[in-house]
Kinemage of the C-alpha trace (Angstrom):
@kinemage 1
@onewidth
@group {chain A} dominant
@subgroup {mainchain}
@vectorlist {calphas} color= white
{ca unk a 1} P -25.517 -14.655 25.140
{ca unk a 2} L -22.201 -16.299 24.364
{ca unk a 3} L -18.853 -14.703 24.978
{ca unk a 4} L -17.671 -12.719 21.977
{ca unk a 5} L -21.195 -11.994 20.713
{ca unk a 6} L -22.335 -8.485 19.827
{ca unk a 7} L -24.419 -6.119 21.944
{ca unk a 8} L -25.800 -2.645 21.350
{ca unk a 9} L -24.923 0.402 23.482
{ca unk a 10} L -26.683 3.762 23.607
{ca unk a 11} L -24.088 6.458 22.918
{ca unk a 12} L -26.041 8.969 24.997
{ca unk a 13} L -26.716 7.147 28.274
{ca unk a 14} L -24.808 3.850 27.965
{ca unk a 15} L -27.920 1.608 28.005
{ca unk a 16} L -27.097 -1.948 26.871
{ca unk a 17} L -29.448 -3.979 24.708
{ca unk a 18} L -29.288 -7.347 22.990
{ca unk a 19} L -30.880 -5.935 19.826
{ca unk a 20} L -30.862 -2.682 17.921
{ca unk a 21} L -33.634 -0.186 18.492
{ca unk a 22} L -34.442 3.110 16.815
{ca unk a 23} L -35.175 4.830 20.133
{ca unk a 24} L -33.343 4.211 23.396
{ca unk a 25} L -35.834 3.024 26.059
{ca unk a 26} L -33.771 4.697 28.819
{ca unk a 27} L -33.081 8.250 27.563
{ca unk a 28} L -35.609 8.237 24.644
{ca unk a 29} L -33.045 9.583 22.151
{ca unk a 30} L -33.258 8.448 18.522
{ca unk a 31} L -30.569 6.633 16.497
{ca unk a 32} L -28.046 6.455 19.348
{ca unk a 33} L -27.430 2.669 19.409
{ca unk a 34} L -24.068 1.361 18.175
{ca unk a 35} L -22.947 -2.252 17.906
{ca unk a 36} L -19.982 -3.348 20.022
{ca unk a 37} L -18.440 -6.712 20.893
{ca unk a 38} L -19.559 -7.879 24.310
{ca unk a 39} L -16.710 -7.848 26.824
{ca unk a 40} L -15.885 -11.093 28.548
{ca unk a 41} L -15.035 -11.352 32.230
{ca unk a 42} L -12.039 -9.213 33.037
{ca unk a 43} L -9.707 -9.106 35.929
{ca unk a 44} L -11.274 -5.842 37.072
{ca unk a 45} L -14.764 -7.261 37.041
{ca unk a 46} L -14.042 -10.683 38.487
{ca unk a 47} L -11.248 -10.070 40.971
{ca unk a 48} L -11.819 -8.929 44.484
{ca unk a 49} L -9.621 -7.023 46.865
{ca unk a 50} L -6.948 -9.729 46.957
{ca unk a 51} L -7.156 -10.552 43.212
{ca unk a 52} L -8.306 -14.165 43.864
{ca unk a 53} L -12.069 -13.801 44.068
{ca unk a 54} L -14.908 -11.526 44.998
{ca unk a 55} L -14.883 -10.183 48.522
{ca unk a 56} L -17.973 -11.319 50.414
{ca unk a 57} L -20.259 -8.532 51.591
{ca unk a 58} L -23.080 -8.432 54.112
{ca unk a 59} L -25.722 -5.861 55.122
{ca unk a 60} L -24.716 -3.258 57.710
{ca unk a 61} L -26.956 -1.220 59.980
{ca unk a 62} L -27.088 2.484 59.141
{ca unk a 63} L -26.179 3.415 62.715
{ca unk a 64} L -22.954 1.355 62.507
{ca unk a 65} L -21.701 3.075 59.350
{ca unk a 66} L -19.048 5.740 60.142
{ca unk a 67} L -19.856 9.263 59.063
{ca unk a 68} L -16.944 9.286 56.628
{ca unk a 69} L -16.182 12.952 57.190
{ca unk a 70} L -12.769 13.472 55.606
{ca unk a 71} L -10.617 16.525 55.407
{ca unk a 72} L -10.586 17.849 51.863
{ca unk a 73} L -7.347 18.559 50.040
{ca unk a 74} L -7.050 22.017 48.486
{ca unk a 75} L -5.996 22.127 44.838
{ca unk a 76} L -4.266 25.480 45.316
{ca unk a 77} L -6.850 27.108 43.004
{ca unk a 78} L -9.699 28.792 44.871
{ca unk a 79} L -12.023 28.732 41.854
{ca unk a 80} L -11.600 24.968 41.393
{ca unk a 81} L -11.987 24.322 45.119
{ca unk a 82} L -15.280 26.220 45.069
{ca unk a 83} L -16.636 24.095 42.213
{ca unk a 84} L -15.535 20.882 43.973
{ca unk a 85} L -17.283 21.933 47.178
{ca unk a 86} L -14.191 22.909 49.171
{ca unk a 87} L -11.434 20.745 47.715
{ca unk a 88} L -10.594 17.209 46.634
{ca unk a 89} L -12.070 14.269 48.520
{ca unk a 90} L -9.486 11.426 48.743
{ca unk a 91} L -10.627 8.349 46.831
{ca unk a 92} L -12.951 10.243 44.498
{ca unk a 93} L -13.232 9.798 40.727
{ca unk a 94} L -13.486 13.159 38.938
{ca unk a 95} L -14.359 13.561 35.259
{ca unk a 96} L -13.285 16.758 33.463
{ca unk a 97} L -15.048 17.123 30.109
{ca unk a 98} L -14.873 19.718 27.379
{ca unk a 99} L -14.074 20.406 23.753
{ca unk a 100} L -10.586 19.523 22.488
{ca unk a 101} L -8.143 22.360 23.071
{ca unk a 102} L -10.291 24.162 25.638
{ca unk a 103} L -7.674 23.829 28.411
{ca unk a 104} L -8.467 20.622 30.328
{ca unk a 105} L -4.894 19.317 30.288
{ca unk a 106} L -3.530 22.735 31.238
{ca unk a 107} L -5.897 22.966 34.201
{ca unk a 108} L -4.973 19.531 35.537
{ca unk a 109} L -1.262 20.157 34.988
{ca unk a 110} L -1.527 23.294 37.135
{ca unk a 111} L -3.398 21.322 39.801
{ca unk a 112} L -0.595 18.733 39.807
{ca unk a 113} L 1.991 21.481 40.191
{ca unk a 114} L 0.159 22.922 43.202
{ca unk a 115} L -0.294 19.521 44.843
{ca unk a 116} L 3.333 18.537 44.190
{ca unk a 117} L 4.505 21.548 46.196
{ca unk a 118} L 3.121 19.810 49.285
{ca unk a 119} L 5.318 16.774 48.606
{ca unk a 120} L 2.452 14.562 47.435
{ca unk a 121} L 3.185 11.644 45.131
{ca unk a 122} L 1.454 12.431 41.842
{ca unk a 123} L 1.218 10.495 38.581
{ca unk a 124} L 0.208 12.048 35.251
{ca unk a 125} L -0.643 9.393 32.645
{ca unk a 126} L -0.976 10.574 29.058
{ca unk a 127} L -2.207 8.529 26.142
{ca unk a 128} L -2.225 11.390 23.631
{ca unk a 129} L 1.001 13.348 24.108
{ca unk a 130} L 4.637 12.355 24.435
{ca unk a 131} L 6.732 13.184 27.488
{ca unk a 132} L 8.493 15.928 25.532
{ca unk a 133} L 5.194 17.594 24.589
{ca unk a 134} L 4.012 17.584 28.205
{ca unk a 135} L 7.361 18.995 29.337
{ca unk a 136} L 7.086 21.912 26.893
{ca unk a 137} L 3.667 22.841 28.265
{ca unk a 138} L 4.838 22.357 31.842
{ca unk a 139} L 7.741 24.773 31.305
{ca unk a 140} L 5.251 27.518 30.390
{ca unk a 141} L 3.283 26.896 33.581
{ca unk a 142} L 6.141 26.914 36.103
{ca unk a 143} L 8.495 24.701 38.113
{ca unk a 144} L 7.485 21.207 39.216
{ca unk a 145} L 8.690 19.197 42.199
{ca unk a 146} L 10.326 15.762 42.007
{ca unk a 147} L 7.190 14.147 43.436
{ca unk a 148} L 5.418 14.790 40.113
{ca unk a 149} L 5.936 11.893 37.685
{ca unk a 150} L 4.882 11.387 34.068
{ca unk a 151} L 3.928 8.211 32.210
{ca unk a 152} L 2.914 7.598 28.596
{ca unk a 153} L 0.806 4.433 28.497
{ca unk a 154} L -2.580 3.322 27.158
{ca unk a 155} L -2.756 -0.306 28.359
{ca unk a 156} L -4.958 -0.198 31.442
{ca unk a 157} L -3.596 -3.449 32.869
{ca unk a 158} L -0.077 -2.002 32.904
{ca unk a 159} L -1.381 1.266 34.352
{ca unk a 160} L -3.119 -0.608 37.162
{ca unk a 161} L 0.093 -2.451 38.084
{ca unk a 162} L 2.108 0.797 38.072
{ca unk a 163} L -0.437 2.591 40.244
{ca unk a 164} L -0.465 -0.258 42.769
{ca unk a 165} L 3.335 -0.248 42.849
{ca unk a 166} L 3.900 3.531 43.003
{ca unk a 167} L 0.902 4.208 45.295
{ca unk a 168} L 0.375 7.845 44.243
{ca unk a 169} L -2.051 10.088 46.123
{ca unk a 170} L -3.516 11.480 42.900
{ca unk a 171} L -3.590 10.253 39.292
{ca unk a 172} L -4.521 12.077 36.078
{ca unk a 173} L -5.717 10.037 33.069
{ca unk a 174} L -5.446 12.082 29.862
{ca unk a 175} L -7.610 10.961 28.219
{ca unk a 176} L -10.036 8.118 28.891
{ca unk a 177} L -10.714 7.715 25.132
{ca unk a 178} L -7.150 6.463 24.570
{ca unk a 179} L -7.191 3.767 27.279
{ca unk a 180} L -7.959 0.144 26.438
{ca unk a 181} L -8.384 -3.225 28.121
{ca unk a 182} L -6.951 -6.229 26.329
{ca unk a 183} L -9.925 -8.357 27.403
{ca unk a 184} L -12.272 -6.085 25.425
{ca unk a 185} L -11.922 -6.651 21.697
{ca unk a 186} L -13.337 -3.318 20.520
{ca unk a 187} L -11.190 -0.309 19.615
{ca unk a 188} L -10.082 2.329 22.157
{ca unk a 189} L -12.668 5.068 22.548
{ca unk a 190} L -15.630 2.777 21.941
{ca unk a 191} L -18.460 2.616 24.452
{ca unk a 192} L -17.472 -0.778 25.825
{ca unk a 193} L -13.790 0.199 26.217
{ca unk a 194} L -14.613 3.502 27.911
{ca unk a 195} L -17.067 1.859 30.300
{ca unk a 196} L -14.680 -0.949 31.216
{ca unk a 197} L -11.713 1.402 31.664
{ca unk a 198} L -13.732 3.687 33.915
{ca unk a 199} L -14.879 0.706 35.968
{ca unk a 200} L -11.275 -0.334 36.612
{ca unk a 201} L -10.279 3.216 37.581
{ca unk a 202} L -13.280 3.534 39.880
{ca unk a 203} L -12.291 0.341 41.699
{ca unk a 204} L -8.724 1.607 42.065
{ca unk a 205} L -9.883 4.940 43.476
{ca unk a 206} L -12.204 3.394 46.065
{ca unk a 207} L -9.976 0.517 47.186
{ca unk a 208} L -6.687 2.424 47.333
{ca unk a 209} L -8.033 5.843 48.393
{ca unk a 210} L -6.489 7.506 45.324
{ca unk a 211} L -7.999 10.622 43.776
{ca unk a 212} L -8.256 10.038 40.029
{ca unk a 213} L -8.936 12.751 37.438
{ca unk a 214} L -10.273 11.559 34.083
{ca unk a 215} L -10.175 13.749 30.986
{ca unk a 216} L -13.011 13.221 28.501
{ca unk a 217} L -13.410 14.833 25.082
{ca unk a 218} L -16.725 16.013 23.661
{ca unk a 219} L -17.364 15.697 19.934
{ca unk a 220} L -19.722 17.906 17.933
{ca unk a 221} L -22.399 15.241 18.174
{ca unk a 222} L -21.687 14.571 21.875
{ca unk a 223} L -21.586 10.822 21.226
{ca unk a 224} L -19.037 8.127 22.093
{ca unk a 225} L -16.066 10.397 22.801
{ca unk a 226} L -18.075 12.529 25.191
{ca unk a 227} L -18.290 11.949 28.936
{ca unk a 228} L -22.060 11.316 28.938
{ca unk a 229} L -21.525 7.566 29.075
{ca unk a 230} L -19.441 7.984 32.224
{ca unk a 231} L -21.554 10.478 34.179
{ca unk a 232} L -23.377 7.717 36.067
{ca unk a 233} L -20.135 6.018 37.124
{ca unk a 234} L -17.952 8.863 38.407
{ca unk a 235} L -18.334 10.908 41.611
{ca unk a 236} L -17.912 14.368 40.115
{ca unk a 237} L -18.461 15.731 36.601
{ca unk a 238} L -16.895 19.060 35.640
{ca unk a 239} L -17.411 20.732 32.261
{ca unk a 240} L -14.852 23.189 30.948
{ca unk a 241} L -16.720 25.660 28.742
{ca unk a 242} L -15.866 28.711 26.707
{ca unk a 243} L -15.032 29.965 23.259
{ca unk a 244} L -11.610 28.803 22.099
{ca unk a 245} L -11.113 32.228 20.494
{ca unk a 246} L -11.913 34.064 23.746
{ca unk a 247} L -9.593 34.296 26.733
{ca unk a 248} L -12.032 33.328 29.499
{ca unk a 249} L -13.063 29.802 30.521
{ca unk a 250} L -15.870 28.645 32.799
{ca unk a 251} L -15.605 25.454 34.855
{ca unk a 252} L -19.076 24.202 35.723
{ca unk a 253} L -19.966 21.334 38.061
{ca unk a 254} L -22.926 19.305 36.777
{ca unk a 255} L -22.592 16.402 39.223
{ca unk a 256} L -20.949 16.248 42.630
{ca unk a 257} L -21.562 13.582 45.253
{ca unk a 258} L -19.554 15.580 47.785
{ca unk a 259} L -20.929 19.074 47.283
{ca unk a 260} L -23.162 21.472 45.391
{ca unk a 261} L -23.684 21.285 41.628
{ca unk a 262} L -24.525 24.977 41.236
{ca unk a 263} L -21.058 26.496 41.496
{ca unk a 264} L -18.847 27.741 38.672
{ca unk a 265} L -15.228 28.785 38.417
{ca unk a 266} L -14.000 31.476 36.030
{ca unk a 267} L -10.515 31.370 34.505
{ca unk a 268} L -8.588 33.395 31.972
{ca unk a 269} L -6.300 31.636 29.505
{ca unk a 270} L -2.842 33.177 29.271
{ca unk a 271} L 0.519 32.184 27.851
{ca unk a 272} L 1.654 30.849 31.233
{ca unk a 273} L -1.541 28.854 31.820
{ca unk a 274} L -4.894 29.547 33.416
{ca unk a 275} L -5.335 32.494 35.766
{ca unk a 276} L -8.214 32.607 38.237
{ca unk a 277} L -10.728 35.439 37.860
{ca unk a 278} L -11.699 36.328 41.411
{ca unk a 279} L -14.193 39.018 40.323
{ca unk a 280} L -15.964 37.761 37.167
{ca unk a 281} L -18.474 40.655 37.204
{ca unk a 282} L -15.752 43.261 36.770
{ca unk a 283} L -14.109 41.075 34.137
{ca unk a 284} L -17.330 40.644 32.119
{ca unk a 285} L -18.166 44.376 32.208
{ca unk a 286} L -14.733 45.526 31.051
{ca unk a 287} L -14.991 47.432 27.779
{ca unk a 288} L -18.677 48.349 28.227
{ca unk a 289} L -19.510 51.424 26.074
{ca unk a 290} L -20.677 54.646 27.721
{ca unk a 291} L -23.770 56.486 26.548
{ca unk a 292} L -24.748 53.806 24.009
{ca unk a 293} L -28.377 52.824 23.534
{ca unk a 294} L -29.418 49.190 23.736
{ca unk a 295} L -26.988 48.351 26.545
{ca unk a 296} L -28.269 47.300 29.998
{ca unk a 297} L -26.396 45.705 32.895
{ca unk a 298} L -28.125 42.696 34.467
{ca unk a 299} L -27.291 40.370 37.341
{ca unk a 300} L -27.535 36.610 37.048
{ca unk a 301} L -26.844 33.931 39.646
{ca unk a 302} L -24.418 31.110 38.886
{ca unk a 303} L -24.984 28.868 41.877
{ca unk a 304} L -24.464 31.071 44.915
{ca unk a 305} L -22.312 33.578 43.014
{ca unk a 306} L -23.848 36.749 41.538
{ca unk a 307} L -22.439 37.802 38.178
{ca unk a 308} L -23.030 41.109 36.423
{ca unk a 309} L -23.314 40.967 32.636
{ca unk a 310} L -24.082 43.358 29.808
{ca unk a 311} L -27.205 42.660 27.733
{ca unk a 312} L -26.999 44.246 24.288
{ca unk a 313} L -29.810 44.790 21.788
{ca unk a 314} L -29.894 46.327 18.329
{ca unk a 315} L -33.285 47.158 16.787
{ca unk a 316} L -33.448 48.539 13.249
{ca unk a 317} L -36.014 48.862 10.482
{ca unk a 318} L -36.348 45.719 8.397
{ca unk a 319} L -35.816 45.828 4.647
{ca unk a 320} L -37.934 42.738 4.051
{ca unk a 321} L -41.470 41.710 4.830
{ca unk a 322} L -40.322 39.244 7.488
{ca unk a 323} L -38.321 40.747 10.401
{ca unk a 324} L -35.154 38.994 11.414
{ca unk a 325} L -34.473 37.846 14.977
{ca unk a 326} L -30.989 36.818 16.136
{ca unk a 327} L -29.829 35.933 19.644
{ca unk a 328} L -26.412 35.033 21.053
{ca unk a 329} L -26.046 33.780 24.610
{ca unk a 330} L -29.773 33.645 25.342
{ca unk a 331} L -32.611 31.416 24.167
{ca unk a 332} L -33.925 32.465 20.762
{ca unk a 333} L -37.514 31.534 21.607
{ca unk a 334} L -37.328 33.596 24.796
{ca unk a 335} L -36.345 36.653 22.762
{ca unk a 336} L -39.333 36.198 20.432
{ca unk a 337} L -41.655 35.751 23.420
{ca unk a 338} L -40.505 38.937 25.162
{ca unk a 339} L -40.707 40.988 21.962
{ca unk a 340} L -44.285 39.785 21.504
{ca unk a 341} L -45.029 40.990 25.054
{ca unk a 342} L -43.649 44.447 24.194
{ca unk a 343} L -45.689 44.656 21.025
{ca unk a 344} L -48.895 43.662 22.797
{ca unk a 345} L -48.545 45.445 26.157
{ca unk a 346} L -46.644 48.607 25.112
{ca unk a 347} L -47.938 48.882 21.522
{ca unk a 348} L -44.439 48.951 20.064
{ca unk a 349} L -44.471 48.114 16.294
{ca unk a 350} L -41.606 45.630 16.556
{ca unk a 351} L -43.085 43.377 13.860
{ca unk a 352} L -41.544 45.673 11.250
{ca unk a 353} L -38.110 45.818 12.933
{ca unk a 354} L -35.135 43.481 12.964
{ca unk a 355} L -33.803 42.643 16.430
{ca unk a 356} L -30.357 41.368 17.430
{ca unk a 357} L -29.734 40.392 21.073
{ca unk a 358} L -26.355 39.498 22.570
{ca unk a 359} L -24.879 38.668 25.991
{ca unk a 360} L -21.481 40.375 25.952
{ca unk a 361} L -18.546 38.091 26.678
{ca unk a 362} L -19.895 35.008 24.895
{ca unk a 363} L -21.479 33.444 27.986
{ca unk a 364} L -24.776 31.542 27.684
{ca unk a 365} L -27.633 32.148 30.131
{ca unk a 366} L -31.034 30.592 30.764
{ca unk a 367} L -32.082 32.374 33.956
{ca unk a 368} L -35.506 34.127 33.766
{ca unk a 369} L -34.108 37.014 35.849
{ca unk a 370} L -32.499 38.337 32.650
{ca unk a 371} L -35.919 39.060 31.077
{ca unk a 372} L -36.357 42.613 32.358
{ca unk a 373} L -32.844 43.645 31.266
{ca unk a 374} L -33.447 42.199 27.800
{ca unk a 375} L -36.775 44.019 27.491
{ca unk a 376} L -35.290 47.371 28.500
{ca unk a 377} L -32.321 46.866 26.166
{ca unk a 378} L -34.703 46.319 23.231
{ca unk a 379} L -36.736 49.428 24.163
{ca unk a 380} L -33.564 51.478 24.622
{ca unk a 381} L -32.333 50.543 21.156
{ca unk a 382} L -35.747 51.086 19.576
{ca unk a 383} L -36.105 54.580 21.057
{ca unk a 384} L -32.341 55.255 20.740
{ca unk a 385} L -32.233 56.406 24.372
{ca unk a 386} L -29.348 55.080 26.537
{ca unk a 387} L -29.840 53.621 30.008
{ca unk a 388} L -27.625 54.963 32.802
{ca unk a 389} L -24.339 53.047 33.199
{ca unk a 390} L -24.848 53.025 36.977
{ca unk a 391} L -28.210 51.218 36.797
{ca unk a 392} L -28.593 47.471 37.210
{ca unk a 393} L -31.750 45.612 36.150
{ca unk a 394} L -33.101 42.132 36.905
{ca unk a 395} L -36.523 40.437 37.051
{ca unk a 396} L -38.674 37.883 35.266
{ca unk a 397} L -41.273 39.115 32.769
{ca unk a 398} L -44.584 37.292 32.299
{ca unk a 399} L -46.883 37.218 29.281
{ca unk a 400} L -49.137 39.856 30.840
{ca unk a 401} L -46.226 42.245 31.088
{ca unk a 402} L -45.891 41.767 34.846
{ca unk a 403} L -42.472 41.689 36.513
{ca unk a 404} L -42.214 38.651 38.751
{ca unk a 405} L -39.994 37.994 41.762
{ca unk a 406} L -36.590 36.301 41.513
{ca unk a 407} L -34.372 34.563 44.069
{ca unk a 408} L -31.288 35.774 45.968
{ca unk a 409} L -32.104 39.473 45.632
{ca unk a 410} L -29.889 40.456 48.561
{ca unk a 411} L -26.773 38.954 46.950
{ca unk a 412} L -27.499 40.639 43.606
{ca unk a 413} L -27.874 44.075 45.189
{ca unk a 414} L -24.714 43.665 47.260
{ca unk a 415} L -22.694 42.709 44.170
{ca unk a 416} L -24.017 45.740 42.278
{ca unk a 417} L -23.207 48.074 45.169
{ca unk a 418} L -19.690 46.646 45.430
{ca unk a 419} L -19.032 47.541 41.789
{ca unk a 420} L -20.284 51.125 42.201
{ca unk a 421} L -23.850 50.945 40.870
{ca unk a 422} L -26.166 53.608 42.307
{ca unk a 423} L -29.598 52.359 41.182
{ca unk a 424} L -31.275 48.959 40.939
{ca unk a 425} L -34.508 48.204 39.075
{ca unk a 426} L -36.015 45.015 40.483
{ca unk a 427} L -39.423 43.348 40.970
{ca unk a 428} L -41.629 45.193 43.453
{ca unk a 429} L -42.508 41.895 45.125
{ca unk a 430} L -38.803 41.296 45.860
{ca unk a 431} L -38.210 44.524 47.786
{ca unk a 432} L -39.081 42.845 51.084
{ca unk a 433} L -36.115 40.477 50.618
{ca unk a 434} L -33.626 43.373 50.686
{ca unk a 435} L -32.492 44.327 54.180
{ca unk a 436} L -29.885 46.698 55.613
{ca unk a 437} L -28.459 47.902 52.303
{ca unk a 438} L -27.730 51.605 51.885
{ca unk a 439} L -25.949 53.642 49.253
{ca unk a 440} L -27.950 52.298 46.321
{ca unk a 441} L -31.436 53.385 45.174
{ca unk a 442} L -33.967 50.548 44.895
{ca unk a 443} L -36.783 50.983 42.342
{ca unk a 444} L -39.430 48.281 42.584
{ca unk a 445} L -41.584 47.795 39.486
{ca unk a 446} L -44.723 45.697 39.012
{ca unk a 447} L -45.001 45.823 35.205
{ca unk a 448} L -42.830 46.481 32.186
{ca unk a 449} L -44.568 49.845 31.771
{ca unk a 450} L -43.516 50.779 35.305
{ca unk a 451} L -39.928 49.801 34.542
{ca unk a 452} L -39.948 51.965 31.403
{ca unk a 453} L -41.273 54.893 33.432
{ca unk a 454} L -38.556 54.444 36.088
{ca unk a 455} L -35.760 54.175 33.529
């Protein structure tokens, strides 16, 4: 294919093809191919370490490769350090994705402030905001040291020269969709520009040992502007989630070459920036009503962290022939499945009742351990009988009405005891996992009928 010809990129996975196709052969998504000009050879792709040619490489024995154990650098935010696996690894490329306005720039600005207090040379490069706009937001966050520098630039060639000259220890690119390479003829934000820009930044991070944070926006369709195209190239992918109209934010790691991908960090958005939520269970249960039917406290696991949440259900007589089912924060099909189990195994006439299920706080969950709490919340609302506020419930429910075992029972019980709960309803088969815990009553149940009898 000649230089300057057109190629097709998959917006979902970045697969490159010489011709258009209805379905991507790599990720099997439909209608995701877009046409882009093919990039010619660029300085980043052709130059080696000395800028004059590719550095020759040769195979190395595994035993001769150093372990590479490096001391991590703390960001000054315990929640972020936990998601990263203990801190920042020098020379890593970290992608922070999320909806526009969710708080990505605020989070990274606070990280820069914390790192600058240790006299590190930091560079914040913005392609979206002016220096005055960044300064106004920085004044709300706090005082910054002289080692923190700002730059407004979108030309990646100029950025590369500045980074090599200034030699910062950490760089923030806000955002990758605004950066462009002159050698690529397509517009900034296109697949080819984003891929090429990320490739240049990745080479800078590895060769110079610079930690680089990349901000990526996610559109409603999750296409070109989103970080999906970059997930295969970067070392760590963090998603900043949450409702823009709610105060809390959840930072979730979906890829991490230097640590676990199961951890989350919880933050609260305030006027002076993001505040860490050290105890998310207490935060999520604040405002829980007392003596109200249809409300049950459950415990879910986010990585290695237990989190207590309120499961709410409202069951009322339907005014139409077809009952209505609505769910918020939990899979809609899972709600229908569990209500069918109740109708079959407990003979509850739910087919003539509307049902509305909600996870308080706006968080979304997919863990099967929430099944038993959802079932008891529906029964509580149907019978209009409240469940004790000091009772916690968790367990997976099968189609036969059996309550199946879940993982990390010990951690769930300890979290409930710490917050003052006096009774726990859990799978009977999981009782053997609980050891040396006193001060809380454990009620093991084998079926949904048993759980109803215990409650």
